[in-house]
N, C-alpha and C positions, 0 to 999 in steps of 0.2 A: 775576323782575322784568319787568314789562311795558314794552314800548318805546312811546315817544310817536311817533305817526305824523308823518312829515315833511310840511310844508306843500306843497301842490301847486305853488305858485309857485317854491319852491326846487327842486323836482324838475324843473320845466320849465326853469329856469335851468341845471341840471346837464345836461339833455338837450341844450340849445342849446350849452353849452360843449363837450360831446363832439363834436357835429356840426361846430361852427365850427372847432375846433382839430384835428379829424381824429385823435382819440386813441381808444384802446379803452376800453370801459366800466371795465375793471379799473384803468386809469390815471387815473381821475377823482380828483383830490386831495381828500381828506377835509377838508383845511384850509380849503377854499373855502366849506364849510358847505352844500353841495348834497346831502349824504348820500352813500351809497356808490354806485358804479356799478351794482351789482346792484339797488339800490332804484330808481334812475332808469331802469334797463332794464325793470323790471317795471311801473312805474306806467302807461305807455300802455295796457297790457293791461287794467288795472283801469279806466282811463277808458273803454275800449271796452266793457267789461262793463256799465257804468252808463249808456252812451249818450251820452257827451260828444261824440264825433265826429259822431254822427248829428244831434245838436242843433246843432252848429256848421255842418254842411252845410245845415241847413234855414233858416239865417239868410239873408234876402234881401240 
């Protein structure tokens, strides 16, 4: 069974939740709907691969 990718906005919210609440990735509650901590931990790497951060830094 193929997994449906989590929306980027939900991943970003999960990342911000972890940073704001100073919890480990493993403690990100699935009930919040942000996906697993592992998913949120991996997503910035994928964003980097496709050039998201470079594009953001190029915005004046």
